[in-house]
Kinemage of the C-alpha trace (Angstrom):
@kinemage 1
@onewidth
@group {chain A} dominant
@subgroup {mainchain}
@vectorlist {calphas} color= white
{ca unk a 1} P 34.639 11.454 156.034
{ca unk a 2} L 33.209 8.476 157.920
{ca unk a 3} L 33.822 7.096 161.377
{ca unk a 4} L 35.731 3.807 161.873
{ca unk a 5} L 32.440 2.005 162.257
{ca unk a 6} L 31.375 3.074 158.820
{ca unk a 7} L 28.703 5.387 160.022
{ca unk a 8} L 28.504 9.047 159.316
{ca unk a 9} L 30.486 11.073 161.935
{ca unk a 10} L 27.651 13.581 162.440
{ca unk a 11} L 24.427 12.028 161.331
{ca unk a 12} L 21.269 14.253 161.309
{ca unk a 13} L 19.421 14.145 164.573
{ca unk a 14} L 15.985 12.597 164.653
{ca unk a 15} L 13.324 15.349 164.572
{ca unk a 16} L 11.523 15.752 167.819
{ca unk a 17} L 7.833 14.764 168.027
{ca unk a 18} L 6.654 18.114 169.249
{ca unk a 19} L 7.868 17.777 172.824
{ca unk a 20} L 11.046 19.168 174.221
{ca unk a 21} L 13.512 16.341 174.893
{ca unk a 22} L 15.452 18.281 177.478
{ca unk a 23} L 15.222 16.232 180.708
{ca unk a 24} L 15.217 19.397 182.720
{ca unk a 25} L 12.316 21.030 180.841
{ca unk a 26} L 8.797 21.028 182.313
{ca unk a 27} L 6.372 18.302 181.433
{ca unk a 28} L 3.817 20.717 179.951
{ca unk a 29} L 4.747 21.813 176.435
{ca unk a 30} L 4.195 25.396 175.366
{ca unk a 31} L 2.916 25.795 171.844
{ca unk a 32} L 4.248 28.841 170.038
{ca unk a 33} L 1.673 31.217 168.690
{ca unk a 34} L 1.652 31.298 164.881
{ca unk a 35} L 3.067 34.445 163.441
{ca unk a 36} L 0.802 36.782 161.540
{ca unk a 37} L 1.891 38.974 158.710
{ca unk a 38} L 4.088 41.784 159.927
{ca unk a 39} L 2.624 45.264 160.266
{ca unk a 40} L 6.008 46.843 160.788
{ca unk a 41} L 6.602 50.194 159.099
{ca unk a 42} L 9.903 48.936 157.759
{ca unk a 43} L 11.853 51.870 159.237
{ca unk a 44} L 12.207 53.690 162.482
{ca unk a 45} L 10.564 57.159 162.366
{ca unk a 46} L 13.172 59.857 162.965
{ca unk a 47} L 12.706 62.644 165.440
{ca unk a 48} L 13.965 64.232 168.618
{ca unk a 49} L 12.888 61.301 170.820
{ca unk a 50} L 15.998 59.360 169.894
{ca unk a 51} L 18.076 60.474 172.783
{ca unk a 52} L 19.562 57.672 174.756
{ca unk a 53} L 19.921 56.964 178.512
{ca unk a 54} L 22.557 55.502 180.796
{ca unk a 55} L 20.689 52.223 180.934
{ca unk a 56} L 20.863 51.855 177.152
{ca unk a 57} L 24.383 53.230 176.682
{ca unk a 58} L 27.145 51.163 175.137
{ca unk a 59} L 28.920 50.958 178.446
{ca unk a 60} L 25.940 49.505 180.228
{ca unk a 61} L 25.420 46.928 177.456
{ca unk a 62} L 28.830 45.402 178.206
{ca unk a 63} L 28.369 45.306 181.940
{ca unk a 64} L 27.048 41.734 181.827
{ca unk a 65} L 30.194 40.475 180.115
{ca unk a 66} L 32.693 38.744 182.419
{ca unk a 67} L 35.459 40.990 183.723
{ca unk a 68} L 38.852 40.586 182.339
{ca unk a 69} L 41.011 39.598 185.333
{ca unk a 70} L 44.748 39.542 184.623
{ca unk a 71} L 46.884 36.816 186.204
{ca unk a 72} L 48.416 38.420 189.267
{ca unk a 73} L 51.758 37.661 190.833
{ca unk a 74} L 52.033 36.269 194.291
{ca unk a 75} L 50.832 38.641 196.938
{ca unk a 76} L 54.041 38.224 198.913
{ca unk a 77} L 56.037 39.801 196.076
{ca unk a 78} L 53.904 42.920 195.790
{ca unk a 79} L 54.801 46.058 197.612
{ca unk a 80} L 52.320 47.211 200.175
{ca unk a 81} L 51.502 50.404 198.291
{ca unk a 82} L 50.840 48.476 195.060
{ca unk a 83} L 48.536 46.056 196.906
{ca unk a 84} L 46.547 49.002 198.342
{ca unk a 85} L 46.341 50.652 194.961
{ca unk a 86} L 45.107 47.509 193.272
{ca unk a 87} L 42.629 46.932 196.072
{ca unk a 88} L 41.252 50.433 195.617
{ca unk a 89} L 41.082 49.908 191.880
{ca unk a 90} L 39.242 46.643 192.409
{ca unk a 91} L 36.696 48.381 194.628
{ca unk a 92} L 36.330 51.164 192.068
{ca unk a 93} L 35.787 48.647 189.258
{ca unk a 94} L 33.211 46.859 191.378
{ca unk a 95} L 31.361 50.148 192.020
{ca unk a 96} L 31.572 50.995 188.305
{ca unk a 97} L 30.014 47.706 187.256
{ca unk a 98} L 27.318 48.029 189.815
{ca unk a 99} L 26.547 51.575 188.646
{ca unk a 100} L 26.311 50.504 185.032
{ca unk a 101} L 24.179 47.528 185.908
{ca unk a 102} L 21.812 49.653 188.055
{ca unk a 103} L 22.129 53.089 186.539
{ca unk a 104} L 19.399 54.574 188.762
{ca unk a 105} L 21.335 54.039 192.034
{ca unk a 106} L 23.740 56.956 191.853
{ca unk a 107} L 21.085 59.584 190.921
{ca unk a 108} L 18.922 58.212 193.716
{ca unk a 109} L 21.816 58.585 196.244
{ca unk a 110} L 22.330 62.226 195.213
{ca unk a 111} L 18.617 62.985 195.485
{ca unk a 112} L 18.492 61.406 198.970
{ca unk a 113} L 21.533 63.258 200.117
{ca unk a 114} L 20.051 66.621 199.010
{ca unk a 115} L 16.725 65.881 200.602
{ca unk a 116} L 18.371 64.730 203.740
{ca unk a 117} L 20.585 67.792 203.883
{ca unk a 118} L 17.538 70.001 203.604
{ca unk a 119} L 15.346 68.278 206.187
{ca unk a 120} L 18.126 68.404 208.790
{ca unk a 121} L 17.376 72.122 208.982
{ca unk a 122} L 14.300 72.990 206.790
{ca unk a 123} L 13.525 76.524 205.863
{ca unk a 124} L 14.479 79.258 203.433
{ca unk a 125} L 17.738 79.795 205.321
{ca unk a 126} L 18.950 76.402 204.183
{ca unk a 127} L 20.883 76.736 200.828
{ca unk a 128} L 19.223 73.550 199.574
{ca unk a 129} L 15.748 75.185 199.807
{ca unk a 130} L 16.194 76.782 196.394
{ca unk a 131} L 17.074 73.390 194.891
{ca unk a 132} L 13.833 71.783 196.000
{ca unk a 133} L 11.337 74.696 195.938
{ca unk a 134} L 10.798 77.661 193.634
{ca unk a 135} L 12.651 80.883 194.546
{ca unk a 136} L 11.852 84.600 194.421
{ca unk a 137} L 8.103 84.624 195.458
{ca unk a 138} L 6.196 87.964 195.387
{ca unk a 139} L 8.696 90.112 193.358
{ca unk a 140} L 8.239 93.856 193.295
{ca unk a 141} L 5.141 95.167 191.579
{ca unk a 142} L 7.076 96.583 188.648
{ca unk a 143} L 8.419 93.135 187.829
{ca unk a 144} L 5.076 91.281 187.890
{ca unk a 145} L 3.243 90.302 184.776
{ca unk a 146} L 0.023 92.352 184.429
{ca unk a 147} L -1.442 90.564 181.416
{ca unk a 148} L -2.638 87.383 183.143
{ca unk a 149} L -6.187 86.311 182.272
{ca unk a 150} L -8.867 87.386 184.653
{ca unk a 151} L -10.239 83.919 185.200
{ca unk a 152} L -7.167 82.772 187.171
{ca unk a 153} L -7.677 85.452 189.826
{ca unk a 154} L -4.968 86.655 192.141
{ca unk a 155} L -1.982 84.299 192.209
{ca unk a 156} L 1.469 84.410 193.716
{ca unk a 157} L 4.039 85.245 191.093
{ca unk a 158} L 7.691 84.195 191.117
{ca unk a 159} L 10.589 86.170 189.753
{ca unk a 160} L 13.832 84.952 188.221
{ca unk a 161} L 17.379 84.819 189.565
{ca unk a 162} L 20.537 82.792 190.041
{ca unk a 163} L 18.846 80.463 192.579
{ca unk a 164} L 16.850 78.988 189.725
{ca unk a 165} L 19.997 77.119 188.697
{ca unk a 166} L 19.727 75.066 191.921
{ca unk a 167} L 16.155 74.050 191.057
{ca unk a 168} L 17.146 73.260 187.503
{ca unk a 169} L 20.159 71.145 188.599
{ca unk a 170} L 18.292 69.165 191.300
{ca unk a 171} L 15.444 68.197 189.016
{ca unk a 172} L 17.903 67.242 186.261
{ca unk a 173} L 19.100 64.604 188.747
{ca unk a 174} L 15.571 63.652 189.722
{ca unk a 175} L 14.603 63.100 186.061
{ca unk a 176} L 17.804 61.088 185.550
{ca unk a 177} L 16.751 58.784 188.378
{ca unk a 178} L 13.137 58.490 187.199
{ca unk a 179} L 14.210 57.745 183.665
{ca unk a 180} L 16.739 55.045 184.562
{ca unk a 181} L 14.550 53.459 187.296
{ca unk a 182} L 11.427 53.260 185.118
{ca unk a 183} L 13.333 51.906 182.157
{ca unk a 184} L 15.077 49.156 184.099
{ca unk a 185} L 12.421 48.150 186.616
{ca unk a 186} L 9.207 48.701 184.752
{ca unk a 187} L 9.677 49.055 180.995
{ca unk a 188} L 12.261 46.370 180.403
{ca unk a 189} L 10.005 43.619 181.811
{ca unk a 190} L 7.261 44.952 179.589
{ca unk a 191} L 9.519 44.594 176.584
{ca unk a 192} L 10.401 40.979 177.507
{ca unk a 193} L 6.746 40.031 178.141
{ca unk a 194} L 5.803 41.649 174.778
{ca unk a 195} L 8.075 39.156 172.985
{ca unk a 196} L 10.758 41.613 171.788
{ca unk a 197} L 13.746 39.243 171.372
{ca unk a 198} L 16.387 41.553 169.946
{ca unk a 199} L 18.461 43.281 172.630
{ca unk a 200} L 18.882 46.388 170.496
{ca unk a 201} L 15.117 46.556 169.983
{ca unk a 202} L 14.499 46.144 173.714
{ca unk a 203} L 16.770 49.113 174.408
{ca unk a 204} L 15.057 51.302 171.813
{ca unk a 205} L 11.619 50.177 173.100
{ca unk a 206} L 12.630 51.203 176.610
{ca unk a 207} L 13.741 54.638 175.449
{ca unk a 208} L 10.591 55.394 173.479
{ca unk a 209} L 8.261 53.942 176.138
{ca unk a 210} L 9.703 56.285 178.744
{ca unk a 211} L 9.532 59.235 176.320
{ca unk a 212} L 5.870 58.456 175.780
{ca unk a 213} L 5.267 58.399 179.518
{ca unk a 214} L 7.029 61.718 180.055
{ca unk a 215} L 5.198 63.559 177.303
{ca unk a 216} L 1.897 61.975 178.250
{ca unk a 217} L 2.286 63.922 181.525
{ca unk a 218} L 3.921 67.161 180.399
{ca unk a 219} L 1.921 67.573 177.206
{ca unk a 220} L -1.407 68.027 179.018
{ca unk a 221} L 0.363 69.897 181.785
{ca unk a 222} L 1.696 72.365 179.264
{ca unk a 223} L -1.706 72.947 177.796
{ca unk a 224} L -3.056 73.597 181.300
{ca unk a 225} L -0.331 76.152 181.949
{ca unk a 226} L -0.919 77.811 178.582
{ca unk a 227} L -4.630 78.148 179.363
{ca unk a 228} L -3.675 80.369 182.275
{ca unk a 229} L -1.734 82.798 180.077
{ca unk a 230} L -2.636 85.285 177.304
{ca unk a 231} L -0.953 82.932 174.811
{ca unk a 232} L -3.934 80.521 174.738
{ca unk a 233} L -4.496 79.077 172.060
{ca unk a 234} L -1.106 79.837 170.404
{ca unk a 235} L -2.073 83.478 170.283
{ca unk a 236} L 0.994 85.285 168.895
{ca unk a 237} L -0.216 88.657 169.992
{ca unk a 238} L -0.286 87.510 173.644
{ca unk a 239} L 3.391 86.593 173.359
{ca unk a 240} L 4.340 90.261 173.159
{ca unk a 241} L 1.693 92.081 175.127
{ca unk a 242} L 2.928 93.518 178.426
{ca unk a 243} L 6.547 92.718 177.640
{ca unk a 244} L 8.844 92.060 179.562
{ca unk a 245} L 7.345 89.070 181.335
{ca unk a 246} L 9.766 88.967 184.309
{ca unk a 247} L 7.527 87.007 186.749
{ca unk a 248} L 5.156 84.079 186.406
{ca unk a 249} L 2.806 81.995 188.565
{ca unk a 250} L 4.141 78.825 190.199
{ca unk a 251} L 2.726 76.451 187.527
{ca unk a 252} L 4.348 78.355 184.695
{ca unk a 253} L 7.795 78.653 186.312
{ca unk a 254} L 7.912 75.030 187.459
{ca unk a 255} L 6.831 73.783 184.030
{ca unk a 256} L 9.404 75.901 182.241
{ca unk a 257} L 12.307 74.857 184.541
{ca unk a 258} L 11.337 71.192 184.585
{ca unk a 259} L 11.303 71.134 180.820
{ca unk a 260} L 14.733 72.715 180.785
{ca unk a 261} L 15.933 70.011 183.144
{ca unk a 262} L 14.517 67.303 180.894
{ca unk a 263} L 16.289 68.578 177.791
{ca unk a 264} L 19.517 69.105 179.730
{ca unk a 265} L 19.365 65.529 180.940
{ca unk a 266} L 18.748 64.328 177.423
{ca unk a 267} L 21.680 66.290 176.102
{ca unk a 268} L 24.098 65.285 178.889
{ca unk a 269} L 24.147 61.597 178.090
{ca unk a 270} L 24.452 62.282 174.358
{ca unk a 271} L 27.335 64.751 174.854
{ca unk a 272} L 29.250 62.321 177.092
{ca unk a 273} L 29.294 59.911 174.120
{ca unk a 274} L 27.782 57.020 176.000
{ca unk a 275} L 25.945 55.750 172.883
{ca unk a 276} L 27.108 54.795 169.445
{ca unk a 277} L 26.299 57.414 166.803
{ca unk a 278} L 23.226 56.889 164.768
{ca unk a 279} L 22.407 57.896 161.247
{ca unk a 280} L 20.737 61.155 162.276
{ca unk a 281} L 23.278 61.906 165.035
{ca unk a 282} L 24.262 65.306 163.587
{ca unk a 283} L 20.676 66.441 163.240
{ca unk a 284} L 19.938 65.267 166.761
{ca unk a 285} L 22.912 67.198 168.169
{ca unk a 286} L 21.871 70.282 166.237
{ca unk a 287} L 18.312 70.006 167.523
{ca unk a 288} L 19.470 69.721 171.098
{ca unk a 289} L 21.866 72.698 170.760
{ca unk a 290} L 19.086 74.879 169.243
{ca unk a 291} L 16.618 73.697 171.910
{ca unk a 292} L 18.904 74.441 174.832
{ca unk a 293} L 19.823 77.824 173.327
{ca unk a 294} L 16.168 78.765 172.914
{ca unk a 295} L 15.356 77.636 176.502
{ca unk a 296} L 18.235 79.563 178.055
{ca unk a 297} L 17.866 82.776 176.035
{ca unk a 298} L 14.101 82.864 176.320
{ca unk a 299} L 14.222 82.528 180.119
{ca unk a 300} L 17.003 85.046 180.545
{ca unk a 301} L 15.500 87.702 178.201
{ca unk a 302} L 11.827 87.146 179.113
{ca unk a 303} L 10.567 85.532 175.932
{ca unk a 304} L 8.991 82.727 177.938
{ca unk a 305} L 5.458 83.174 176.475
{ca unk a 306} L 6.940 82.409 173.077
{ca unk a 307} L 8.865 79.551 174.661
{ca unk a 308} L 5.885 77.782 176.134
{ca unk a 309} L 4.195 77.669 172.691
{ca unk a 310} L 7.274 76.041 171.208
{ca unk a 311} L 7.488 73.650 174.161
{ca unk a 312} L 3.928 72.391 173.717
{ca unk a 313} L 4.085 71.979 169.955
{ca unk a 314} L 7.099 69.666 170.403
{ca unk a 315} L 5.796 67.903 173.462
{ca unk a 316} L 2.544 66.700 172.002
{ca unk a 317} L 4.057 65.708 168.652
{ca unk a 318} L 6.861 63.866 170.525
{ca unk a 319} L 4.244 61.875 172.443
{ca unk a 320} L 2.701 60.643 169.169
{ca unk a 321} L 6.210 60.036 167.687
{ca unk a 322} L 7.265 57.932 170.655
{ca unk a 323} L 4.030 55.894 170.753
{ca unk a 324} L 4.313 55.332 166.981
{ca unk a 325} L 7.755 53.823 167.533
{ca unk a 326} L 6.516 51.720 170.457
{ca unk a 327} L 3.729 50.300 168.294
{ca unk a 328} L 6.193 49.727 165.536
{ca unk a 329} L 8.483 47.723 167.795
{ca unk a 330} L 5.483 45.679 168.986
{ca unk a 331} L 4.462 45.057 165.313
{ca unk a 332} L 0.958 46.212 166.166
{ca unk a 333} L -1.847 46.073 163.585
{ca unk a 334} L -2.713 49.659 164.629
{ca unk a 335} L 0.635 51.121 163.455
{ca unk a 336} L -0.638 52.049 159.972
{ca unk a 337} L -3.594 54.321 160.833
{ca unk a 338} L -1.869 55.580 164.001
{ca unk a 339} L 1.239 56.535 162.069
{ca unk a 340} L -0.860 58.465 159.577
{ca unk a 341} L -2.604 60.285 162.422
{ca unk a 342} L 0.807 61.112 163.937
{ca unk a 343} L 1.923 62.653 160.676
{ca unk a 344} L -1.095 65.005 160.727
{ca unk a 345} L -0.337 66.046 164.329
{ca unk a 346} L 3.363 66.642 163.510
{ca unk a 347} L 2.520 68.730 160.382
{ca unk a 348} L 0.001 70.863 162.323
{ca unk a 349} L 2.034 71.502 165.444
{ca unk a 350} L 5.596 71.498 164.288
{ca unk a 351} L 5.034 73.273 160.982
{ca unk a 352} L 1.774 75.203 160.815
{ca unk a 353} L 1.903 76.563 164.407
{ca unk a 354} L 5.658 77.114 164.419
{ca unk a 355} L 5.568 78.827 161.051
{ca unk a 356} L 2.888 81.167 162.461
{ca unk a 357} L 5.297 82.054 165.322
{ca unk a 358} L 8.079 82.645 162.745
{ca unk a 359} L 5.743 84.863 160.721
{ca unk a 360} L 5.206 87.079 163.767
{ca unk a 361} L 8.939 87.667 163.820
{ca unk a 362} L 9.175 88.725 160.176
{ca unk a 363} L 9.613 92.490 159.841
{ca unk a 364} L 6.406 94.336 159.093
{ca unk a 365} L 7.862 95.871 155.908
{ca unk a 366} L 8.122 92.329 154.424
{ca unk a 367} L 4.409 91.736 155.055
{ca unk a 368} L 3.493 95.010 153.347
{ca unk a 369} L 5.630 94.073 150.330
{ca unk a 370} L 4.045 90.692 150.030
{ca unk a 371} L 0.566 92.090 150.229
{ca unk a 372} L 1.315 94.559 147.450
{ca unk a 373} L 3.213 92.142 145.207
{ca unk a 374} L 0.793 89.189 145.283
{ca unk a 375} L -2.843 89.165 144.124
{ca unk a 376} L -5.567 88.929 146.777
{ca unk a 377} L -6.683 85.531 145.517
{ca unk a 378} L -3.334 84.071 146.556
{ca unk a 379} L -3.088 85.763 149.970
{ca unk a 380} L -4.953 84.523 153.045
{ca unk a 381} L -8.084 86.304 154.206
{ca unk a 382} L -7.163 89.756 155.485
{ca unk a 383} L -3.708 89.689 153.887
{ca unk a 384} L -0.294 88.437 155.084
{ca unk a 385} L 0.200 89.838 158.556
{ca unk a 386} L 3.754 90.070 159.923
{ca unk a 387} L 5.695 92.205 162.379
{ca unk a 388} L 3.822 91.548 165.632
{ca unk a 389} L 7.217 91.340 167.309
{ca unk a 390} L 7.769 94.977 166.313
{ca unk a 391} L 4.312 96.461 166.626
{ca unk a 392} L 2.853 94.792 169.798
{ca unk a 393} L 4.391 96.132 172.992
{ca unk a 394} L 7.587 98.090 173.330
{ca unk a 395} L 10.325 97.677 170.742
{ca unk a 396} L 13.559 98.957 172.236
{ca unk a 397} L 16.726 97.837 173.996
{ca unk a 398} L 16.920 99.133 177.574
{ca unk a 399} L 19.084 97.167 179.998
{ca unk a 400} L 17.859 99.061 183.055
{ca unk a 401} L 14.186 98.256 182.539
{ca unk a 402} L 15.087 94.849 180.963
{ca unk a 403} L 13.380 95.721 177.676
{ca unk a 404} L 15.044 93.248 175.327
{ca unk a 405} L 12.435 93.124 172.526
{ca unk a 406} L 14.532 94.863 169.909
{ca unk a 407} L 15.996 94.259 166.438
{ca unk a 408} L 18.880 92.229 167.846
{ca unk a 409} L 16.559 89.858 169.684
{ca unk a 410} L 14.344 89.679 166.605
{ca unk a 411} L 17.191 88.435 164.412
{ca unk a 412} L 18.568 85.914 166.936
{ca unk a 413} L 15.107 84.491 167.760
{ca unk a 414} L 14.136 84.209 164.114
{ca unk a 415} L 17.446 82.497 163.219
{ca unk a 416} L 17.101 79.889 166.018
{ca unk a 417} L 13.463 79.133 165.324
{ca unk a 418} L 14.192 78.918 161.573
{ca unk a 419} L 17.028 76.487 162.251
{ca unk a 420} L 14.767 74.415 164.466
{ca unk a 421} L 12.148 74.463 161.710
{ca unk a 422} L 14.750 73.273 159.176
{ca unk a 423} L 15.652 70.268 161.320
{ca unk a 424} L 11.939 69.441 161.751
{ca unk a 425} L 11.410 69.685 157.999
{ca unk a 426} L 14.285 67.269 157.422
{ca unk a 427} L 12.793 64.776 159.822
{ca unk a 428} L 9.322 65.280 158.347
{ca unk a 429} L 10.602 64.348 154.849
{ca unk a 430} L 12.109 61.169 156.236
{ca unk a 431} L 8.799 60.412 157.950
{ca unk a 432} L 6.895 60.967 154.714
{ca unk a 433} L 9.320 58.613 152.925
{ca unk a 434} L 8.574 55.892 155.447
{ca unk a 435} L 4.832 56.407 154.964
{ca unk a 436} L 5.245 56.201 151.161
{ca unk a 437} L 7.199 52.960 151.306
{ca unk a 438} L 4.763 51.487 153.798
{ca unk a 439} L 1.738 52.270 151.598
{ca unk a 440} L 3.032 51.663 148.070
{ca unk a 441} L 6.080 49.396 148.292
{ca unk a 442} L 5.446 47.340 151.383
{ca unk a 443} L 8.124 46.676 154.010
{ca unk a 444} L 11.375 46.753 151.990
{ca unk a 445} L 14.163 47.634 154.342
{ca unk a 446} L 14.650 48.568 157.979
{ca unk a 447} L 16.578 51.816 157.899
{ca unk a 448} L 16.896 52.246 161.605
{ca unk a 449} L 20.087 53.261 163.329
{ca unk a 450} L 23.082 50.986 162.901
{ca unk a 451} L 23.167 50.071 166.589
{ca unk a 452} L 19.726 48.471 166.337
{ca unk a 453} L 20.911 45.513 164.339
{ca unk a 454} L 23.753 44.264 166.455
{ca unk a 455} L 23.100 41.674 169.090
{ca unk a 456} L 20.230 39.461 170.234
{ca unk a 457} L 19.219 38.795 173.774
{ca unk a 458} L 18.958 35.222 174.918
{ca unk a 459} L 15.383 34.130 174.093
{ca unk a 460} L 13.311 30.988 174.172
{ca unk a 461} L 14.107 28.758 171.242
{ca unk a 462} L 11.405 27.291 169.038
{ca unk a 463} L 11.617 23.766 167.560
{ca unk a 464} L 11.198 24.362 163.791
{ca unk a 465} L 9.680 20.916 163.279
{ca unk a 466} L 7.145 20.759 166.096
{ca unk a 467} L 6.618 24.525 166.647
{ca unk a 468} L 7.249 23.989 170.364
{ca unk a 469} L 8.886 26.620 172.583
{ca unk a 470} L 11.864 25.077 174.373
{ca unk a 471} L 12.395 25.775 178.006
{ca unk a 472} L 15.934 27.075 177.517
{ca unk a 473} L 17.936 28.504 174.629
{ca unk a 474} L 18.928 25.614 172.430
{ca unk a 475} L 22.011 24.834 170.277
{ca unk a 476} L 20.989 23.338 166.920
{ca unk a 477} L 22.813 20.999 164.601
{ca unk a 478} L 21.415 20.356 161.110
{ca unk a 479} L 18.342 22.343 162.121
{ca unk a 480} L 17.592 20.138 165.097
{ca unk a 481} L 18.085 21.004 168.821
{ca unk a 482} L 21.075 19.479 170.518
{ca unk a 483} L 20.445 18.653 174.181
{ca unk a 484} L 22.946 18.622 177.036
{ca unk a 485} L 25.265 15.635 177.279
{ca unk a 486} L 25.920 14.005 180.606
{ca unk a 487} L 29.662 14.460 181.039
{ca unk a 488} L 29.818 11.782 183.710
{ca unk a 489} L 29.421 9.144 180.987
{ca unk a 490} L 32.168 10.551 178.719
{ca unk a 491} L 35.667 9.204 179.310
{ca unk a 492} L 38.193 12.003 179.433
{ca unk a 493} L 41.870 12.401 180.254
{ca unk a 494} L 43.687 14.957 182.328
{ca unk a 495} L 42.754 16.350 185.701
{ca unk a 496} L 39.502 17.516 187.196
{ca unk a 497} L 39.109 20.332 189.661
{ca unk a 498} L 40.717 19.889 193.018
{ca unk a 499} L 38.443 18.020 195.357
{ca unk a 500} L 38.211 18.313 199.100
{ca unk a 501} L 40.694 15.506 199.669
{ca unk a 502} L 43.148 15.554 196.756
{ca unk a 503} L 43.514 15.755 193.041
{ca unk a 504} L 42.159 12.612 191.439
{ca unk a 505} L 42.677 11.365 187.948
{ca unk a 506} L 39.975 10.160 185.616
């Protein structure tokens, strides 16, 4: 169809000469860097670092959309009670939008209130003391652990009790604040400066970057704590010597409870359903349920020496998993060799070490049967040793002396660790599949979670003809940028907005 003048109604725009024609753009043109061949793995490695946060939840993503304001009736026709109710609802909605826009504010307020409540009257008499500091120092001698290494000398030990819930709860809030604040104020600008345009990728980048920061701190800290116990270096015999381990030094207890707070905070957002389900949502939920069960039961029934070994194997491998994902989002040239190194770390810590812990839980009679049934050439040097859970330390159930290392605990612990190992094997197979496709088939398909392929953040547009970065996002017609039209030169009909004097027609 042609215009009355005989010309085409929408003729192709003249290609730009390499300079942005927007009158409001700066005079200096910015040349886009030519893209190199992608180093992307082609898929997002699965694992237990996929937990979300409030800042990346589906609710927070919609907070920037304009509010839907219904057309209200005249205020004079509303009853007073209804006006008050709507005013309160309006204030609540405003607070809700502010909370979702800045998800770190509410945790910060709670932290400041607790700290302020304590420092009004500091001391052990204040109920908030147990939320900020460790409780139960210097327990009775019969409760103290007597198998600590000699090189740490005499240290103050801390027992266990109900007040530990206060410490656990307070630092769950602290970790919630630190996670949200770092992601919104530090990591998100890094994602933008790194050139990540997809909004979904930015959110995933923020989550994995924070996870890498956390485990970069707690991974080495866990190794330091382990070096001060008889469990160093993943010594399964030291897990059961001197059982029950009812008291620990300050480093050990703080590390254990802070880790519990971290996993509780991770699980809380996921349980509340603030994020769309991903492909491995069921496995992630199962992993978190097993992890929280192991943490709670090991702390209550004094299997914390076994727990710290499981903690560390997952912490260090999670650091390399998170950094692999970060490099993958950045399309780094290092992702190939780094991903291969990560697979080796994962296999050693999550499978070799954890299977050694599982082997110590296998009944001794099974080890004897295997040693008799298999030829010596197949067995490891010295034979297949099992049953340390039964043979090292007491093996009885006594509620008065808190001796819980018995056959019931053996079955429950083995079942939980075996279930955790099954989830890790499932993820490991997916990781190996990604490596296989990356090495032998090239980048074929991005099999990341569904929510990673949804929306794009506003980004700087690039002129396809001149390869020039525009100063603002551009609308294109026939492949060419369309610039703003001066509406003052366009004749229109109707009414404009009400001016200061009166309504004037155009």
